[in-house]
C-alpha positions as CSV (number, residue, x, y, z in Angstrom):
1,M,-68.6,54.3,57.7
2,E,-69.6,51.1,55.9
3,T,-67.9,52.3,52.7
4,E,-64.7,53.1,54.6
5,Y,-64.6,49.5,55.9
6,I,-65.0,48.2,52.4
7,W,-62.2,50.3,51.0
8,M,-60.0,49.3,53.9
9,Y,-60.7,45.7,53.2
10,L,-59.9,46.1,49.6
11,R,-56.6,47.9,50.4
12,I,-55.6,44.9,52.6
13,A,-56.6,42.6,49.8
14,E,-54.4,44.5,47.4
15,I,-51.4,44.3,49.8
16,V,-51.8,40.6,50.4
17,A,-52.3,40.0,46.6
18,L,-49.1,42.0,45.9
19,S,-47.3,39.9,48.5
20,Y,-48.5,36.7,46.8
21,L,-47.5,38.1,43.4
22,L,-44.0,38.8,44.7
23,L,-43.7,35.4,46.4
24,I,-44.7,33.3,43.4
25,S,-42.8,35.5,41.0
26,S,-39.7,35.0,43.1
27,Y,-40.2,31.2,42.9
28,T,-40.7,31.4,39.2
29,I,-37.4,33.3,38.9
30,G,-35.8,30.7,41.1
31,W,-37.0,27.9,38.9
32,Y,-35.4,29.5,35.8
33,R,-32.2,30.1,37.8
34,L,-31.8,26.3,38.2
35,K,-29.5,24.6,35.8
36,K,-30.8,21.4,34.3
37,R,-28.5,18.6,35.2
38,P,-26.9,16.5,32.4
39,P,-27.5,12.7,32.2
40,A,-25.7,10.9,35.0
41,E,-22.5,9.0,34.3
42,L,-21.5,5.8,36.0
43,G,-17.9,6.7,37.0
44,G,-16.5,7.7,40.3
45,Q,-19.1,6.0,42.5
46,I,-19.3,6.4,46.3
47,P,-21.1,4.2,48.9
48,V,-24.8,5.0,49.2
49,S,-27.3,4.0,51.9
50,I,-31.0,4.0,51.1
51,L,-33.3,4.3,54.1
52,V,-37.0,3.2,53.9
53,A,-39.4,3.3,56.9
54,V,-42.4,1.1,56.2
55,R,-45.8,0.5,57.9
56,N,-48.5,-1.7,56.3
57,E,-46.9,-1.7,52.9
58,E,-47.5,-5.3,51.8
59,S,-48.8,-4.2,48.3
60,N,-45.8,-1.8,47.6
61,I,-42.6,-2.9,49.2
62,A,-41.7,-5.7,46.8
63,N,-42.1,-3.3,43.8
64,L,-39.7,-0.8,45.5
65,I,-37.1,-3.4,46.2
66,Q,-37.3,-4.6,42.5
67,N,-36.8,-1.0,41.3
68,L,-33.8,-0.5,43.6
69,S,-32.3,-3.7,42.2
70,K,-32.5,-2.2,38.7
71,Q,-30.4,0.9,39.4
72,Y,-27.6,1.9,37.0
73,Y,-25.2,2.0,39.9
74,P,-22.9,-0.7,41.3
75,L,-25.0,-2.8,43.6
76,D,-22.0,-3.4,45.8
77,K,-22.0,0.3,46.5
78,I,-25.6,0.4,47.6
79,Q,-26.8,-0.5,51.1
80,I,-30.6,-0.7,51.6
81,I,-32.0,-0.4,55.1
82,I,-35.7,-1.1,55.6
83,V,-37.2,-0.5,59.0
84,D,-40.7,-2.0,59.8
85,D,-42.7,0.4,61.9
86,H,-44.9,-2.2,63.6
87,S,-46.8,-3.3,60.5
88,E,-50.1,-5.1,61.0
89,D,-50.2,-6.8,57.6
90,T,-47.8,-9.1,55.7
91,T,-45.2,-6.4,55.0
92,I,-42.4,-8.3,56.7
93,S,-43.2,-11.5,54.7
94,E,-43.1,-9.5,51.5
95,I,-39.7,-8.0,52.4
96,N,-38.4,-11.5,53.0
97,K,-39.7,-12.8,49.7
98,A,-38.2,-9.8,47.8
99,H,-34.9,-10.2,49.6
100,N,-34.7,-13.9,48.5
101,A,-35.6,-12.9,44.9
102,F,-32.9,-10.3,44.8
103,H,-30.3,-11.9,47.0
104,D,-27.5,-9.9,45.4
105,L,-28.8,-6.8,47.1
106,N,-27.1,-5.6,50.3
107,L,-30.4,-5.3,52.1
108,I,-30.9,-5.0,55.9
109,H,-34.4,-5.1,57.4
110,F,-35.5,-5.2,61.0
111,P,-38.4,-4.2,63.2
112,A,-38.3,-0.8,64.7
113,K,-37.9,-0.4,68.5
114,G,-39.6,3.0,68.7
115,T,-42.8,4.2,67.1
116,G,-43.3,6.5,64.2
117,K,-41.5,7.3,61.0
118,K,-39.0,9.6,62.4
119,S,-38.0,7.1,65.0
120,A,-37.7,4.3,62.4
121,L,-35.5,6.5,60.2
122,S,-33.3,7.4,63.2
123,E,-32.7,3.7,63.8
124,A,-32.0,3.1,60.2
125,L,-29.5,6.0,60.1
126,E,-27.5,4.4,62.9
127,L,-26.8,1.5,60.6
128,A,-26.0,3.5,57.5
129,E,-22.5,3.2,56.2
130,G,-22.7,5.2,52.9
131,D,-21.1,8.6,52.6
132,M,-24.4,9.7,51.1
133,V,-27.8,8.7,52.3
134,L,-31.0,8.6,50.2
135,V,-34.5,8.4,51.7
136,T,-37.7,7.3,49.9
137,D,-41.0,5.6,50.8
138,A,-42.3,2.1,50.2
139,D,-45.0,3.3,47.7
140,C,-42.5,5.1,45.5
141,I,-40.9,4.1,42.2
142,P,-37.5,5.5,41.5
143,G,-36.2,5.5,37.9
144,P,-33.1,3.5,37.0
145,F,-30.8,6.5,37.1
146,W,-32.2,7.8,40.4
147,V,-29.2,6.8,42.6
148,S,-26.6,7.9,39.9
149,Q,-28.2,11.3,39.4
150,M,-28.6,12.0,43.1
151,V,-25.0,11.0,43.7
152,A,-23.7,13.1,40.8
153,C,-25.5,16.2,42.2
154,Y,-24.2,15.5,45.7
155,R,-20.6,15.3,44.5
156,E,-20.7,18.3,42.2
157,E,-22.8,20.7,44.3
158,K,-21.1,19.6,47.6
159,A,-24.5,19.9,49.2
160,K,-25.5,18.7,52.6
161,L,-29.1,18.1,51.7
162,L,-30.7,17.4,48.3
163,L,-34.4,17.9,47.5
164,G,-35.5,15.5,44.8
165,P,-38.5,15.8,42.5
166,V,-41.6,13.8,43.2
167,L,-44.5,13.0,40.8
168,F,-47.9,11.6,41.4
169,D,-48.3,8.9,38.7
170,P,-50.3,7.3,37.3
171,A,-53.2,9.7,37.4
172,N,-56.2,8.3,35.6
173,T,-59.3,9.7,37.2
174,I,-60.1,13.4,37.5
175,F,-59.5,13.3,41.2
176,E,-56.1,11.8,40.7
177,K,-55.2,14.3,38.0
178,I,-56.2,17.1,40.4
179,Q,-53.8,15.7,43.0
180,A,-51.1,15.4,40.4
181,L,-51.4,19.0,39.2
182,E,-51.5,20.3,42.7
183,F,-48.4,18.4,43.6
184,I,-46.6,19.6,40.5
185,S,-47.3,23.2,41.8
186,L,-45.8,22.2,45.2
187,M,-42.7,20.8,43.4
188,G,-42.4,24.0,41.4
189,S,-42.5,26.1,44.6
190,T,-40.0,23.7,46.3
191,A,-37.6,24.0,43.3
192,G,-38.1,27.7,42.9
193,A,-37.5,28.5,46.6
194,A,-34.3,26.5,46.5
195,G,-33.3,28.3,43.3
196,I,-33.4,31.7,45.1
197,G,-31.5,30.3,48.1
198,L,-34.5,30.2,50.4
199,P,-35.5,26.5,50.6
200,M,-38.7,26.1,52.5
201,M,-40.1,22.6,51.6
202,G,-39.0,19.1,50.9
203,N,-40.5,15.6,50.6
204,S,-39.1,12.5,52.2
205,A,-40.3,10.5,49.2
206,N,-37.1,11.7,47.6
207,M,-34.3,13.3,49.6
208,G,-30.6,12.8,49.9
209,F,-28.0,14.1,52.4
210,D,-24.4,13.9,53.6
211,R,-24.5,11.2,56.3
212,K,-22.0,12.8,58.6
213,A,-23.5,16.3,58.3
214,V,-27.0,15.0,59.3
215,V,-25.6,12.9,62.1
216,N,-23.7,15.9,63.4
217,A,-26.9,18.0,63.1
218,G,-28.9,15.6,65.3
219,G,-30.4,13.3,62.6
220,F,-34.1,13.0,62.5
221,N,-34.6,13.8,66.2
222,A,-35.7,17.5,65.8
223,N,-39.2,18.3,67.2
224,K,-39.9,15.0,68.8
225,R,-43.4,16.1,69.9
226,F,-44.5,15.8,66.2
227,S,-44.9,12.3,64.9
228,S,-44.5,13.6,61.3
229,G,-42.3,16.2,59.7
230,D,-39.2,14.1,59.2
231,D,-38.5,16.0,55.9
232,V,-39.2,19.7,56.8
233,F,-37.7,19.5,60.3
234,L,-34.6,17.9,58.8
235,L,-34.5,20.7,56.2
236,M,-34.7,23.3,59.0
237,N,-32.0,21.6,61.0
238,I,-29.6,21.5,58.0
239,I,-30.2,25.2,57.3
240,K,-29.6,26.0,61.0
241,N,-26.3,24.1,61.1
242,Y,-24.9,24.6,57.6
243,G,-26.8,27.5,56.0
244,R,-29.3,27.8,53.2
245,K,-26.7,27.3,50.4
246,S,-26.1,23.8,51.7
247,V,-29.5,22.7,50.3
248,R,-30.0,22.0,46.6
249,F,-32.9,20.9,44.4
250,V,-31.9,18.1,41.9
251,F,-33.1,19.5,38.6
252,S,-33.1,16.4,36.5
253,E,-35.8,14.1,35.1
254,Q,-33.6,11.2,36.0
255,A,-34.0,12.0,39.6
256,I,-37.8,11.9,39.6
257,V,-39.5,9.5,42.0
258,S,-43.1,8.7,41.3
259,T,-45.8,7.7,43.8
260,K,-49.5,6.9,43.3
261,P,-52.0,9.6,44.1
262,L,-54.5,8.8,46.8
263,S,-57.6,6.9,45.7
264,N,-60.3,8.7,47.7
265,M,-61.1,12.0,49.4
266,S,-60.9,10.7,52.9
267,A,-57.3,9.5,52.5
268,F,-56.4,12.8,50.7
269,L,-57.8,15.0,53.5
270,S,-56.1,12.8,56.2
271,Q,-52.7,13.2,54.4
272,R,-53.1,17.0,54.0
273,L,-54.2,17.4,57.6
274,R,-51.2,15.4,58.7
275,W,-48.9,17.7,56.7
276,V,-50.4,20.8,58.2
277,S,-50.4,19.4,61.8
278,K,-46.7,19.9,62.1
279,S,-46.8,23.6,61.0
280,S,-46.8,24.9,64.5
281,G,-43.3,23.5,64.9
282,Y,-41.9,25.6,62.0
283,K,-39.5,28.3,63.3
284,R,-37.8,29.7,60.2
285,P,-39.2,32.8,58.5
286,E,-38.6,31.5,55.0
287,I,-41.0,28.7,55.8
288,I,-43.5,30.5,57.9
289,L,-43.9,33.7,55.8
290,P,-44.8,31.9,52.4
291,A,-47.3,29.7,54.1
292,L,-48.9,32.7,55.8
293,I,-49.1,34.7,52.6
294,V,-50.7,31.8,50.7
295,F,-53.2,31.2,53.5
296,L,-54.1,34.9,53.8
297,F,-54.6,35.4,50.1
298,N,-56.9,32.3,49.8
299,F,-58.7,33.4,53.0
300,L,-59.4,36.8,51.5
301,L,-60.6,35.2,48.2
302,L,-63.0,33.1,50.2
303,S,-64.2,36.1,52.2
304,M,-64.8,38.0,49.0
305,L,-67.0,35.2,47.7
306,F,-69.1,35.1,50.9
307,S,-69.3,38.9,51.0
308,A,-70.9,38.8,47.6
309,V,-74.1,37.6,49.3
310,F,-74.5,41.1,50.9
311,Y,-72.5,43.1,48.3
312,P,-73.0,41.7,44.8
313,F,-70.1,43.7,43.3
314,M,-67.7,41.6,45.4
315,A,-68.4,38.7,43.1
316,L,-66.8,40.6,40.3
317,I,-63.8,41.5,42.5
318,F,-63.5,37.8,43.5
319,I,-63.4,36.7,39.8
320,L,-60.8,39.4,39.0
321,F,-58.6,38.3,41.9
322,I,-59.0,34.7,40.9
323,L,-57.9,35.6,37.4
324,L,-54.9,37.5,38.8
325,K,-53.9,34.5,40.9
326,Y,-54.2,32.3,37.8
327,L,-51.9,34.6,35.8
328,V,-49.4,34.7,38.6
329,D,-49.5,30.9,39.2
330,Y,-49.4,29.8,35.5
331,P,-45.8,30.5,34.5
332,L,-44.4,28.4,37.3
333,L,-47.0,25.7,36.8
334,H,-46.3,25.6,33.1
335,A,-42.6,25.3,33.7
336,A,-42.9,22.6,36.4
337,S,-45.5,20.5,34.4
338,G,-43.2,20.7,31.4
339,F,-40.3,19.4,33.5
340,M,-42.5,16.5,34.7
341,K,-43.9,16.0,31.2
342,R,-47.4,16.5,32.4
343,R,-48.5,19.6,30.5
344,R,-51.7,17.8,29.5
345,L,-52.9,18.4,33.1
346,L,-52.9,22.2,32.6
347,F,-56.5,22.3,31.4
348,M,-57.5,22.0,35.0
349,A,-55.5,24.9,36.3
350,L,-58.1,27.6,36.0
351,P,-61.0,25.5,37.4
352,L,-58.8,24.6,40.3
353,E,-58.2,28.2,41.2
354,F,-61.9,28.4,42.2
355,I,-61.7,25.3,44.4
356,Y,-58.3,26.1,45.9
357,P,-59.4,28.8,48.4
358,F,-61.8,26.4,50.1
359,Y,-59.2,23.7,50.3
360,V,-56.4,25.9,51.6
361,V,-58.5,27.6,54.3
362,I,-60.3,24.5,55.5
363,I,-57.2,22.4,55.7
364,G,-55.1,25.2,57.1
365,L,-57.4,25.8,60.0
366,A,-58.5,22.2,60.6
367,G,-54.9,20.9,60.5
368,N,-54.0,22.7,63.7
369,F,-57.0,21.4,65.7
370,V,-58.4,18.1,64.2
371,K,-56.8,14.9,65.4
372,V,-55.9,12.8,62.4
373,K,-55.2,9.1,62.0
374,W,-52.6,7.8,59.6
375,K,-52.2,4.1,59.0
376,G,-54.2,3.3,62.1
377,R,-52.4,5.7,64.4
378,R,-53.3,9.0,65.7
379,V,-50.9,11.8,64.5
380,K,-49.4,13.8,67.3
381,N,-49.5,17.6,66.9
């Protein structure tokens, strides 16, 4: 009887592993289906609004404003709207200083009436005048052609929602490099999923959309019971109203927005728990199913490792499955890291495969139960 249970367990593991193989392989195919965009040109510009919700960003906001002032795009076509979400530091003072330093910018800033990032972005959207809207975060650094490339893709693809690439940089310590590589894998999956017409993830550090389309779809007001999730819930809303083909990934190095990796484990875990906390609000199968497959595969890997205490042969099976996962993951990771010009991080890919099951299972379970604080506030889930 015991042998039968073991064989049944291994059959289930094989099915889940095959599902994971098909999932990641489809994303890899999707990545190579994307056409790399040519360098952006400066002609035929349209009005653009850039929305930024900030909270306690005194050390970052001036740098963002400075980078926005250096865009290769007519400044008279750019409207910047910064909403302060009840900061408890000198963020507002830093915004005023930067505004005075770059007085030629069309910059609007005001305190939010509501609470939370989604509420702040909703208030900013009400003042947006551009045909196209870009969203980024205060701790981000867009390159000089960011606006030009996002606009070019918007015009040519006639998309309602654009998913832009995000990079963790600079990554100096081992912990920061691990974060950078993991995030590159997330970007690869984001791009690959969009490439096969099944977009399932986005990041509000770099998104763009048609203003009228998003306003007609209800803006950032979906799933109000969650304090986070402005990016994924917006994605789901656009798909619901305009279809999957209305979403595009901007496949261009010029469109990359960089942000710093987190400096310590506590902040990293809080961020990831916050991301997972909104997962119960996901309704679309193309979002739920991949997350479920990834979780189950990593859960099975972890169970194999613990089973080896009682059945030593399971240790060998665990290693074989880890190597299988590595071979499945590597082509997409290699492609995405090349796009981000970070192939030097790939030496950590195999060691990370042994750590990843612990991370995915613990965060996946805890994110639905543990109450998390972010920037001094408790995250609602």
